[in-house]
C-alpha atoms as one frame of an Amber mdcrd trajectory, in Angstrom:
protein
   3.307 -35.775 -24.373   5.904 -36.041 -21.994   4.833 -35.473 -18.209   7.140
 -35.092 -15.260   6.193 -37.563 -12.880   4.856 -36.800  -9.628   6.943 -37.368
  -6.594   5.513 -38.073  -2.807   5.869 -35.480  -0.386   7.196 -36.406   2.706
   4.808 -35.464   5.295   7.057 -36.813   8.105  10.554 -35.491   9.503  13.244
 -37.093  11.249  12.531 -36.832  14.590  14.429 -33.558  16.412  14.773 -32.733
  19.865  13.129 -29.136  20.853  15.823 -26.728  21.292  17.131 -26.727  24.820
  20.545 -26.846  27.238  20.286 -28.341  30.153  23.877 -27.320  31.181  22.971
 -23.578  30.968  19.577 -24.316  33.621  22.181 -26.151  35.603  24.320 -23.457
  35.767  21.901 -20.662  36.570  20.194 -22.549  39.015  23.999 -23.317  40.506
  24.815 -19.526  40.456  21.537 -18.457  42.757  21.809 -21.420  44.494  25.307
 -20.072  45.658  24.572 -15.976  45.860  20.858 -15.322  45.610  22.116 -11.550
  44.122  22.499 -13.573  41.163  18.545 -14.004  41.089  18.015 -10.122  40.696
  19.398 -10.183  37.546  17.418 -12.587  35.873  13.685 -13.054  37.399  12.846
  -9.417  35.724  12.590 -11.359  32.518  12.958 -15.474  33.329   9.780 -17.566
  34.623   9.555 -20.873  35.730   7.863 -21.346  32.444  11.011 -20.698  30.557
  12.978 -24.022  31.917  12.142 -27.366  29.432  13.185 -29.714  32.687  10.255
 -29.510  34.930  12.392 -30.216  37.877  14.528 -27.510  37.006  11.389 -25.052
  36.778  10.269 -26.188  40.017  14.087 -25.252  41.747  13.928 -21.949  40.211
  10.373 -21.554  41.505  10.692 -22.556  45.041  14.321 -20.602  45.046  12.847
 -17.503  44.072  10.159 -17.519  46.385  12.196 -17.795  49.519  14.449 -14.919
  48.133  11.275 -12.970  47.688  10.237 -13.356  51.102  14.318 -12.262  52.336
  14.993 -16.155  53.660  17.927 -17.377  52.358  17.715 -19.766  49.236  20.153
 -22.770  49.210  20.961 -26.543  48.760  19.987 -27.312  52.524  16.809 -24.949
  52.742  15.556 -26.187  49.689  16.129 -29.414  50.400  12.920 -29.819  52.929
  10.549 -28.484  49.420  11.849 -31.636  47.325  12.435 -35.233  49.766   9.447
 -35.700  48.042   9.392 -34.955  44.735   9.407 -37.828  42.705  10.788 -36.564
  39.541  14.060 -35.205  41.562  14.714 -38.448  43.261  15.238 -40.509  39.583
  18.118 -37.398  38.971  19.617 -37.996  43.017  17.275 -36.264  45.453  18.374
 -33.523  47.220  22.235 -34.094  46.447  21.216 -32.940  43.091  20.658 -29.620
  44.696  24.390 -29.613  46.646  25.603 -30.996  42.966  24.009 -27.424  40.819
  25.575 -25.376  44.201  28.921 -26.550  44.025  29.149 -26.483  40.121  28.170
 -23.472  40.099  29.492 -20.661  37.292  29.661 -17.066  38.666  27.391 -14.344
  39.178  29.010 -12.061  36.496  27.630 -15.098  33.899  23.621 -15.275  35.358
  22.404 -12.978  33.366  23.748 -14.646  29.974  22.132 -17.992  30.846  18.942
 -16.766  32.227  19.008 -14.988  28.421  19.909 -17.833  27.006  16.893 -19.738
  28.681  14.362 -17.145  27.839  15.863 -17.342  23.611  15.507 -21.332  23.803
  12.293 -21.171  25.640  10.796 -18.738  22.938  12.114 -20.835  19.883   9.928
 -23.915  21.457   6.798 -21.876  21.685   7.083 -20.776  18.187   7.693 -24.271
  17.069   4.311 -25.106  19.218   2.548 -22.305  17.076   3.758 -23.673  13.973
   2.893 -27.072  14.669  -0.329 -26.162  15.371  -1.112 -23.665  12.497   0.112
 -26.792  10.306  -2.437 -29.097  12.305  -5.099 -26.843  11.784  -4.599 -25.685
   8.112  -4.461 -30.107   7.565  -7.805 -30.047   9.296  -9.542 -27.330   9.056
 -12.501 -26.401  11.432 -16.298 -25.951   8.988 -16.307 -22.861  11.177 -12.633
 -21.362  10.719 -11.666 -20.278   7.320  -7.951 -19.426   6.061  -8.345 -15.451
   7.355  -9.498 -16.562  10.745  -5.811 -19.192  11.182  -4.474 -16.350   9.981
  -5.423 -13.652  12.305  -5.415 -16.412  15.329  -1.726 -17.398  14.234  -0.891
 -13.466  14.127  -2.334 -13.027  17.776  -0.361 -15.643  19.093   3.135 -14.569
  17.553   2.224 -10.674  18.539   2.098 -12.161  22.291   5.227 -13.847  22.273
   6.620 -10.913  20.473   5.543  -9.019  23.389   6.072 -11.516  25.771   9.204
  -9.514  27.466   7.152  -5.945  27.396   3.679  -7.127  28.433   1.467 -10.065
  29.334   3.376 -10.905  32.509   0.611 -12.856  34.422   0.461 -11.984  37.552
   2.565  -9.281  39.508   3.167  -7.991  43.292   1.156  -5.555  44.765   4.742
  -3.953  45.224   5.541  -4.092  41.605   1.773  -2.647  40.818   2.607   0.126
  43.635   5.826   1.256  42.038   4.213   1.801  39.082   1.566   3.783  39.816
   4.225   5.978  41.714   5.806   6.092  38.730   2.802   6.989  36.614   1.779
  10.077  39.276   5.328  11.265  38.783   4.606  11.710  35.168   2.284  13.527
  35.804   3.951  15.958  38.432   6.958  16.239  36.169   6.131  16.456  32.508
   2.169  16.728  31.879   1.398  19.315  33.977  -1.047  17.300  36.046  -1.835
  15.050  33.632  -1.320  10.791  34.343  -2.750  10.338  31.095  -2.488  11.764
  27.313  -3.501  15.328  26.667  -6.524  15.619  23.989  -5.666  19.280  24.061
  -9.036  20.130  25.205  -8.160  22.174  28.927 -11.393  21.670  30.470 -11.567
  18.238  29.148  -8.411  17.291  30.050  -9.004  18.766  33.637 -12.219  16.213
  34.513 -10.264  13.423  32.732  -6.470  13.784  34.083  -6.284  12.785  30.235
  -6.542   9.588  28.241  -5.560   7.033  30.146  -3.570   3.678  29.047  -6.187
   0.474  28.666  -9.223   2.292  28.881 -12.169   1.908  26.769 -13.485   5.259
  25.917 -17.015   5.420  24.086 -17.336   9.020  22.546 -21.367   8.975  21.384
 -23.631  11.070  19.829 -26.277  12.083  17.416 -25.616  12.190  13.824 -24.458
  16.110  13.315 -23.304  17.283  16.903 -19.868  16.758  16.182 -18.136  13.238
  16.851 -16.153  12.688  14.121 -14.414  16.246  13.988 -13.781  15.924  17.666
 -12.475  12.559  17.055 -10.257  13.821  14.582  -9.220  17.006  16.582  -7.622
  14.860  19.579  -6.262  12.397  16.894  -4.353  15.280  15.754  -3.387  17.251
  19.245  -2.319  13.641  20.097   0.185  13.101  17.158   1.524  16.119  16.609
   2.946  16.710  20.441   4.304  13.286  20.247   7.650  13.199  21.847   9.463
   9.997  22.335  13.560   9.550  23.963  15.214   7.020  23.058  16.640   4.473
  25.537  19.824   2.125  26.169  17.931  -0.803  25.963  16.405   0.152  22.588
  13.034   1.302  23.520  11.071   4.578  23.566  10.089   6.391  26.761   7.343
   8.577  25.881   7.740  11.849  26.850   4.159  13.524  25.532   1.400  12.635
  22.780   1.715   9.565  21.136   1.412   7.223  17.729  -2.232   7.542  16.616
  -4.338   4.447  15.014  -7.378   5.679  13.230  -9.794   3.485  11.894 -12.278
   5.722   9.276 -15.551   2.894   8.914 -17.118   5.785   7.669 -15.384   8.644
   6.394 -12.133   8.156   3.845  -8.247   8.938   4.400  -8.690  12.085   2.119
 -11.902  13.198   3.551 -10.100  12.784   7.105  -7.384  14.780   6.188  -9.387
  17.765   4.810 -10.476  18.352   7.963  -7.685  18.391   9.590  -6.234  20.652
   7.028  -9.348  22.377   7.112  -8.339  23.039  10.813  -5.150  23.923  11.122
  -5.728  26.509   7.622  -9.008  28.046   8.558 -10.006  27.769   5.462 -13.395
  26.198   5.255 -13.537  22.097   4.302 -16.509  22.583   1.946 -14.845  25.299
  -0.088 -12.021  22.988  -0.598 -13.572  20.530  -1.443 -15.563  22.655  -3.952
 -11.684  24.258  -5.320 -13.283  27.623  -4.140 -10.663  28.774  -2.687  -8.052
  31.640  -3.519  -4.605  31.696  -4.481  -3.127  32.814  -0.410  -5.605  29.843
   0.257  -4.241  26.902  -1.977  -1.050  28.371  -0.870  -1.539  28.152   2.620
  -3.129  24.883   2.236   0.449  23.480   0.692   2.304  25.005   3.486   0.434
  23.576   5.941   0.237  20.148   4.338   4.338  19.836   4.111   4.202  20.736
   7.995   2.009  17.483   8.304   3.996  15.230   6.199   5.636  13.556   9.499
   2.649  13.211  11.768   2.773  10.203  12.992  -1.025   9.536  12.363  -1.881
   6.403  10.613  -5.584   5.894   9.011  -7.300   2.739   7.735 -10.112   3.788
   6.448 -11.408  -0.079   5.000 -14.680  -0.401   5.570 -16.604  -3.211   7.037
 -13.434  -4.728   9.432 -14.385  -7.139  11.565 -12.959  -6.732  15.525 -10.774
  -9.728  14.737  -9.323  -7.760  12.151  -9.160  -4.337  13.422  -7.235  -6.267
  16.509  -4.765  -7.875  13.898  -3.819  -4.153  12.487  -3.475  -2.444  15.476
  -1.049  -4.729  16.578   0.547  -4.652  13.662   1.181  -0.869  14.178   2.489
  -1.471  17.477   4.997  -3.697  16.652   6.225  -1.765  13.401   5.830   1.407
  14.490   4.574   1.798  18.328   1.303   3.275  19.178  -0.226   5.553  21.855
  -3.858   6.030  20.691  -6.520   4.193  18.673  -9.616   5.692  17.572 -12.356
   3.913  15.301 -14.989   5.677  13.708 -17.751   4.370  15.103 -18.202   1.525
  16.619 -21.461   0.250  14.667 -19.803  -0.412  11.798 -17.467  -2.943  12.976
 -18.499  -6.708  13.075 -18.312  -9.132  15.026 -17.488 -13.284  13.995 -20.240
 -14.638  12.339 -21.587 -17.439  15.074 -22.110 -13.873  17.215 -23.687 -12.563
  14.366 -26.132 -15.018  13.990 -26.897 -14.556  17.280 -27.920 -11.106  16.541
 -26.496  -7.820  16.586 -26.742  -7.517  20.535 -24.619 -10.318  21.146 -22.422
  -9.508  17.683 -22.156  -5.795  19.701 -21.104  -7.277  23.024 -18.737  -9.346
  21.495 -16.843  -6.202  20.135 -17.254  -3.834  22.964 -15.295  -6.752  24.730
 -12.763  -6.942  22.156 -11.716  -3.365  22.069 -11.593  -3.587  25.918  -9.043
  -6.838  25.557  -7.348  -4.895  22.776  -6.846  -1.907  25.036  -5.667  -3.505
  27.925  -3.701  -5.469  25.767  -1.576  -3.036  23.896  -1.769  -0.490  27.103
  -3.396   2.566  25.212  -6.535   4.081  25.531  -9.587   3.224  22.978 -11.776
   5.753  21.605 -14.462   4.113  20.010 -17.013   6.628  18.073 -20.924   5.423
  18.848 -24.358   6.259  17.480 -27.051   7.152  20.054 -30.653   5.700  19.318
 -33.507   7.720  18.464 -35.440   8.100  21.698 -33.457  11.451  22.188 -35.272
  13.338  19.700 -38.710  12.127  21.404 -37.692  14.255  24.371 -37.920  18.305
  24.752 -34.072  18.359  27.034 -31.666  16.650  23.766 -29.345  15.822  26.075
 -27.759  12.067  26.239 -28.184  10.052  28.569 -26.405   6.722  28.958 -29.606
   4.623  28.691 -30.133   6.385  24.572 -26.695   4.311  23.958 -27.637   2.093
  20.829 -27.252  -1.782  22.963 -26.280  -0.062  26.127 -25.962  -2.833  27.890
 -22.834  -3.946  26.406 -21.517  -0.757  25.500 -22.077   1.373  29.104 -21.031
  -1.962  30.632 -17.564  -2.521  28.921 -16.514   1.130  28.920 -14.241   2.809
  31.373 -15.628   6.510  29.946 -18.411   7.232  28.248 -18.660  11.015  26.296
 -21.777  12.947  25.287 -21.643  15.075  22.408 -24.174  17.693  22.446 -24.549
  21.075  20.547 -27.770  22.710  21.218 -27.804  25.065  18.555 -28.000  22.195
  15.938 -31.488  21.471  17.768 -32.376  25.162  18.270 -31.676  25.981  14.428
 -34.210  23.693  13.263 -37.271  25.647  15.879 -36.617  29.023  14.379 -39.886
  30.642  14.907 -41.318  33.506  12.283 -39.065  36.473  12.855 -41.179  39.824
  14.386 -43.081  37.108  16.915 -42.842  37.172  20.549 -41.678  33.339  20.626
 -38.641  35.080  18.299 -36.855  37.415  20.567 -36.805  34.604  23.512 -35.502
  32.193  20.212 -33.085  34.708  18.886 -31.544  35.333  23.232 -31.415  31.010
  23.718 -29.363  30.971  19.913 -27.098  33.654  21.262 -26.402  31.944  24.418
 -25.912  28.718  22.300 -24.113  29.999  19.317 -20.614  28.017  18.437 -20.768
  26.363  21.821 -20.815  22.225  22.537 -20.663  20.761  25.270 -19.015  17.138
  25.986 -21.318  15.587  29.279 -18.967  12.909  31.093 -21.508  10.369  31.588
 -19.728   7.977  32.976 -16.157   7.531  34.246 -14.490   4.655  36.385 -12.012
   7.082  37.840 -12.735  10.228  37.810 -16.152  12.646  38.060 -18.498  13.086
  36.147 -20.093  16.630  34.860 -20.084  18.588  31.721 -17.295  20.596  29.818
 -18.343  23.491  27.494 -16.115  23.796  24.495 -16.171  25.696  21.651 -16.865
  24.781  17.720 -16.235  25.871  14.771 -18.896  24.060  12.497 -17.117  25.330
   9.135 -13.862  24.123  10.425 -15.207  21.560  12.255 -12.451  22.324  15.509
 -13.227  22.023  18.730 -11.209  24.206  21.002 -11.075  25.735  24.621 -13.975
  27.890  25.379 -13.087  31.624  26.386 -14.777  32.316  29.498 -16.179  35.736
  30.891 -14.129  35.258  33.834 -10.908  34.356  31.915 -11.299  37.489  29.424
  -8.809  40.479  29.685 -10.507  43.542  31.341 -12.657  45.293  28.661 -11.752
  49.069  27.937 -13.952  51.609  26.154
């Protein structure tokens, strides 16, 4: 049998120069030295690290530093900074600065040259990432499998893709002040006093100022308290009120709400969808699951589901996700669709790396909470992570949870910006029902009447706001939380 001979695989390519344009760098530096206003056109996106020639990077850094200080940056003023620079001496010394200024391009072309330099720098970084992938794939680490390498590469590529928007490193305090004033203006003008995203529950929004960008918010409670129901209600409200305004630079300015990523590690996407439909139609989710609904109720389900089709709510119901996989999927969604809020249901079902898992569950949870907080900052969105509480709550007379009740509480409490506890006294009272007709029964009935249909959200920790308790209305049949109608807010009764 004839066989096709194997050909030797060429592993070496002819040497190629990394993409660069020294003439563009010279032209831009010349424009800045001859007219400092040229720097204003490029400093928002261009840094010293984007220059391929190290001397050019130092010249750019020195010039822009002088300009920020309100001083003149010219061949003469920069001369003292580079008199002892050996690299500059090799190409002509201070006279090189004078030649740059003399052969300057016009200020009109400055931004175009800056964009070209930035683009070539991005390409060089891509080559670096690609080279690292090839090298690591050829010589794999025993502890690093192919999936780990893919996730690491995706993170590097995401960071590169978002360089122009996020991750700009250090920023001047003046820029941070401007951002703070912009946030206050948005709160004043657009969101009725909220600096963050409204969760749809007025009293909770009032206490927290909305869900704040880059915050890790832990929503904790014992089973059957309604953690998932509250998270689902918040996700629906944020997605429903999503409004964005297209900008001339191709970006979207978010006016209200946000695109939501819901990682459901416990429930299926169909179960979550059923909860939302039940909430919106007023038909019990239990009846929906069993098919015990009337024709009119079914038609209502169809009508509501049609309205919900375009809801910017994305559900990932993959079980056993690692924190690295979750981060990778969140980054991908932000890059492809945009992202305003991430919800994780729930934290204890996430897995850390195999190395941390081997060190014990506490170390693994620490890695997960640190990773979630880092992801919230990286994506600049709030992350709401649900968490179970330890059983020690059940051993106390007062079942209201405390920070010490968090499982593996050290890392969760430390890394969270906000810790919320969901508590429903009605749930515990139902299990303490005394025999009807006894003296204890009337006292129990009185407590039940006060607690019926009510829930508490206890703010146990908040870095930038007060702690305290917010009362909400809870309809167990619909798994729906809503604002509590207070006696002092009700209309006057006649009769």
